C-alpha positions as CSV (number, residue, x, y, z in Angstrom):
1,M,0.4,-2.1,-14.5
2,E,1.7,1.4,-14.5
3,I,1.1,3.9,-11.8
4,K,0.5,7.2,-13.5
5,K,-0.2,9.6,-10.7
6,L,-0.1,10.1,-6.9
7,A,-3.0,8.4,-5.2
8,S,-4.1,7.4,-1.7
9,A,-6.7,5.3,0.2
10,G,-7.6,4.9,3.8
11,T,-7.5,7.0,6.9
12,M,-5.3,7.5,9.9
13,E,-8.0,6.3,12.3
14,S,-7.4,3.4,14.7
15,S,-7.7,-0.1,13.1
16,D,-7.2,1.4,9.6
17,A,-4.3,2.0,7.2
18,Y,-3.4,4.9,5.0
19,V,-1.8,4.0,1.7
20,E,-0.1,6.4,-0.7
21,I,1.3,5.3,-4.0
22,E,3.1,7.2,-6.7
23,P,5.1,6.4,-9.9
24,G,8.5,4.9,-9.3
25,T,11.5,4.3,-11.4
26,D,13.4,1.4,-9.8
27,G,11.1,-1.4,-8.9
28,V,8.8,-1.2,-5.9
29,E,9.9,0.8,-2.8
30,I,7.8,0.4,0.3
31,Q,7.9,2.6,3.4
32,L,6.0,1.3,6.4
33,D,5.1,3.1,9.6
34,S,3.1,0.9,11.9
35,V,2.0,0.9,15.6
36,V,2.6,-2.9,15.5
37,M,5.9,-2.8,13.5
38,A,7.8,-5.1,15.9
39,Q,5.1,-7.8,16.0
40,F,3.7,-7.6,12.4
41,G,5.9,-5.4,10.3
42,E,7.2,-8.3,8.0
43,D,3.6,-9.7,7.7
44,I,2.3,-6.3,6.6
45,L,5.1,-5.9,4.0
46,T,4.4,-9.3,2.7
47,V,0.7,-8.5,2.2
48,V,1.5,-5.2,0.5
49,R,4.0,-6.9,-1.9
50,Q,1.5,-9.7,-2.6
51,V,-1.3,-7.2,-3.6
52,L,1.1,-5.2,-5.7
53,G,2.4,-8.4,-7.4
54,D,-1.2,-9.7,-8.0
55,L,-2.0,-6.4,-9.7
56,G,1.1,-6.4,-11.8
57,V,2.7,-3.3,-10.3
58,E,6.4,-3.3,-11.0
59,K,7.5,0.3,-10.5
60,A,6.0,2.4,-7.6
61,K,6.8,4.1,-4.4
62,V,4.4,3.1,-1.7
63,R,3.9,4.6,1.8
64,V,1.8,2.7,4.3
65,V,0.8,4.1,7.7
66,D,-0.8,1.3,9.6
67,R,-2.8,1.9,12.8
68,G,-3.5,-1.8,13.6
69,A,-5.5,-2.7,10.5
70,L,-6.3,-6.3,9.7
71,D,-4.8,-7.9,6.6
72,C,-8.1,-7.6,4.7
73,V,-8.1,-3.8,5.3
74,I,-4.5,-3.4,4.2
75,R,-5.3,-5.4,1.0
76,A,-8.3,-3.2,0.2
77,R,-6.4,0.0,0.9
78,V,-3.5,-1.0,-1.3
79,E,-5.7,-2.2,-4.1
80,T,-7.8,1.0,-4.1
81,A,-4.7,3.2,-4.1
82,V,-3.3,1.2,-7.1
83,L,-6.5,1.5,-9.0
84,R,-6.7,5.2,-8.3
85,G,-3.0,5.6,-9.2
86,K,-3.5,4.1,-12.6
87,G,-6.6,6.2,-13.2
88,E,-9.3,3.6,-12.9
89,A,-11.0,4.6,-9.6
């Protein structure tokens, strides 16, 4: 799946996540800023990579600002941003 434009999903509210995605050139680059980075940073990155992989995203720049969101919220935000980025939502 090709990301064609800059897109985002989510908010900066507590217990939510803000995800921004844009076209990339060299694989998938993920930048994560999280209030629970020390405890769950790797888990969050794994969830983001899994969703991107499931959707077939191979080239993108992704920025995630997490404010304590559950995995299901992070998945939904990443999926929505991807669909918006490819022009489907």
